PLY file of the C-alpha trace (Angstrom):
ply
format ascii 1.0
element vertex 188
property float x
property float y
property float z
element edge 187
property int vertex1
property int vertex2
end_header
3.10 23.52 -3.19
-0.55 25.17 -3.66
-2.10 28.34 -2.18
-3.37 28.56 1.34
-7.27 28.34 1.41
-9.90 25.39 3.21
-9.57 21.92 2.03
-11.89 19.64 2.89
-11.53 15.67 4.38
-13.65 13.06 4.51
-14.09 10.15 7.23
-16.63 7.42 8.20
-14.14 6.97 11.41
-14.57 10.45 13.29
-17.35 12.22 14.30
-16.04 14.99 16.72
-16.76 18.86 15.75
-12.80 20.17 15.44
-9.63 17.84 15.92
-6.07 18.01 14.82
-5.23 15.98 12.21
-1.57 14.37 14.44
1.22 13.51 11.84
0.85 9.10 10.68
1.02 6.80 8.26
-2.64 6.91 6.59
-4.99 4.26 7.45
-5.88 2.94 4.25
-4.07 3.10 0.77
-4.09 2.39 -2.51
-1.47 -0.29 -4.10
1.46 2.17 -5.70
0.85 4.55 -2.36
3.76 5.47 -0.22
3.15 5.64 3.76
4.40 9.11 4.08
2.12 10.72 6.37
-0.35 12.74 5.87
-4.16 13.81 5.65
-5.64 13.34 2.13
-7.63 16.66 0.78
-9.52 17.53 -1.60
-10.54 21.10 -3.23
-14.33 20.53 -3.14
-16.78 18.10 -1.13
-18.62 15.99 -3.78
-14.15 15.43 -5.54
-13.03 14.71 -1.70
-16.19 12.09 -1.57
-15.42 10.43 -5.05
-11.86 9.82 -4.28
-12.99 7.07 -1.57
-14.95 4.10 -1.22
-17.44 4.05 1.34
-19.18 1.12 3.29
-22.38 3.45 2.55
-22.70 1.89 6.67
-21.78 4.67 8.45
-22.97 8.02 8.08
-19.24 9.80 6.36
-18.45 12.96 8.01
-17.25 16.17 6.03
-14.29 18.49 7.45
-12.95 21.47 6.01
-9.48 22.01 7.06
-8.18 25.56 8.82
-6.17 26.78 5.07
-3.52 25.79 4.44
-0.87 24.87 1.73
-0.86 20.77 0.33
1.65 19.06 -1.98
0.80 16.97 -4.76
-0.22 13.14 -3.80
2.21 10.55 -5.41
1.56 6.99 -6.50
-2.38 8.31 -6.57
-3.67 7.25 -9.95
-7.10 8.73 -10.05
-6.38 12.29 -8.50
-6.33 13.84 -11.55
-10.05 13.63 -11.00
-10.09 13.94 -7.35
-8.18 16.25 -7.20
-6.54 15.12 -3.98
-3.72 16.65 -2.15
-1.92 15.83 1.10
-1.46 18.42 3.48
1.01 17.27 6.06
-0.30 17.48 9.65
-1.04 18.63 12.25
-3.26 20.68 10.84
-7.49 21.40 12.49
-10.30 20.52 11.26
-14.09 21.66 11.49
-16.82 19.05 11.32
-19.36 20.85 8.19
-21.60 18.36 8.13
-23.11 14.63 7.96
-23.72 12.60 4.73
-26.40 9.93 5.74
-25.52 6.16 4.65
-27.85 5.57 2.77
-27.32 8.94 0.78
-23.43 7.73 0.10
-24.36 3.48 -0.92
-27.07 5.45 -3.04
-24.67 7.51 -5.27
-22.04 4.21 -5.47
-24.71 1.45 -6.18
-23.98 -0.17 -9.20
-20.10 1.92 -9.28
-18.53 -0.59 -7.34
-14.86 -0.34 -8.38
-13.19 -2.97 -10.02
-9.78 -5.34 -9.06
-7.71 -3.16 -11.23
-9.28 -0.12 -10.03
-11.82 2.34 -10.86
-13.02 1.89 -14.49
-13.22 6.40 -15.66
-16.76 5.66 -17.01
-17.79 4.57 -13.96
-15.62 7.59 -11.63
-17.07 9.66 -13.02
-20.43 8.73 -13.02
-19.49 8.63 -9.18
-18.50 12.20 -8.94
-21.57 13.10 -10.86
-23.54 11.21 -8.38
-21.54 12.54 -5.44
-21.97 16.21 -7.21
-25.94 15.48 -5.93
-25.32 13.57 -2.71
-23.83 17.77 -1.86
-26.17 19.14 -3.73
-29.13 17.64 -1.46
-26.95 17.54 1.85
-25.04 20.39 2.27
-26.18 22.99 0.32
-23.72 25.73 1.35
-21.14 23.61 0.30
-22.59 23.37 -3.40
-22.92 27.19 -3.68
-19.88 27.06 -2.35
-18.35 25.12 -5.39
-20.69 26.76 -8.06
-19.25 30.33 -7.00
-15.37 28.75 -6.88
-15.99 26.90 -10.66
-17.79 30.28 -12.26
-14.46 32.80 -10.97
-12.36 29.94 -12.53
-14.37 29.71 -15.80
-14.10 34.19 -15.09
-10.68 34.08 -14.75
-9.48 31.70 -17.86
-11.87 33.14 -20.73
-10.22 36.85 -19.48
-6.33 35.06 -19.72
-7.56 33.86 -23.22
-9.27 36.80 -24.14
-5.78 38.63 -23.55
-3.58 36.10 -25.26
-6.36 36.21 -28.24
-5.77 39.72 -27.91
-1.71 40.18 -27.81
-2.36 37.31 -31.01
-4.31 39.13 -32.96
-1.77 42.02 -32.65
0.97 40.10 -33.17
-1.16 38.92 -37.28
-1.89 42.48 -37.83
1.80 44.02 -36.98
3.58 41.25 -38.67
1.07 40.98 -42.20
1.31 44.74 -42.02
5.04 44.45 -41.57
4.53 46.52 -38.70
7.28 44.06 -36.14
7.58 45.41 -32.84
5.02 48.73 -33.54
2.74 49.76 -30.36
0.76 52.37 -32.02
3.04 55.19 -29.55
4.01 56.18 -33.35
0.97 57.32 -34.24
-0.54 58.92 -31.16
2.69 61.26 -31.44
0 1
1 2
2 3
3 4
4 5
5 6
6 7
7 8
8 9
9 10
10 11
11 12
12 13
13 14
14 15
15 16
16 17
17 18
18 19
19 20
20 21
21 22
22 23
23 24
24 25
25 26
26 27
27 28
28 29
29 30
30 31
31 32
32 33
33 34
34 35
35 36
36 37
37 38
38 39
39 40
40 41
41 42
42 43
43 44
44 45
45 46
46 47
47 48
48 49
49 50
50 51
51 52
52 53
53 54
54 55
55 56
56 57
57 58
58 59
59 60
60 61
61 62
62 63
63 64
64 65
65 66
66 67
67 68
68 69
69 70
70 71
71 72
72 73
73 74
74 75
75 76
76 77
77 78
78 79
79 80
80 81
81 82
82 83
83 84
84 85
85 86
86 87
87 88
88 89
89 90
90 91
91 92
92 93
93 94
94 95
95 96
96 97
97 98
98 99
99 100
100 101
101 102
102 103
103 104
104 105
105 106
106 107
107 108
108 109
109 110
110 111
111 112
112 113
113 114
114 115
115 116
116 117
117 118
118 119
119 120
120 121
121 122
122 123
123 124
124 125
125 126
126 127
127 128
128 129
129 130
130 131
131 132
132 133
133 134
134 135
135 136
136 137
137 138
138 139
139 140
140 141
141 142
142 143
143 144
144 145
145 146
146 147
147 148
148 149
149 150
150 151
151 152
152 153
153 154
154 155
155 156
156 157
157 158
158 159
159 160
160 161
161 162
162 163
163 164
164 165
165 166
166 167
167 168
168 169
169 170
170 171
171 172
172 173
173 174
174 175
175 176
176 177
177 178
178 179
179 180
180 181
181 182
182 183
183 184
184 185
185 186
186 187
């Protein structure tokens, strides 16, 4: 289970300012996915947009959930790329933006999924295209994503530096024959 946070959900079937997702099986699901009652969500708007194939006929409404925990999906082959998670309803959602149908259609042009699923290269290009759609049509969500990405990179690099410092200390101690030496003896 994940930590509580806001999640993105996109749909071309609703248009209300706010609504509560009810507990029911999904309207559309991929081959092999169970009919577990859930709301499919993603951590970023671009991932939520890339997780579904849009008709390009209707605008896509972007919703943000109330802070909730999620569970990992079952049988969702592309969740590694989309970051898809499931919220077990009920959950309250608020409309963030509406993306015009022509923008979604242009982002998907020439990248139709194949009979056996999407090729990773096509999926990657769709994701990049969706990032551009978000940047143009929902700049606040794009900015939030950049801030979260930067914070995540900072945390990752800080942890990596800590691990490297520990590895160097161990290597020096082993080389000098100082196993268990932490420097306290020198200070005394």
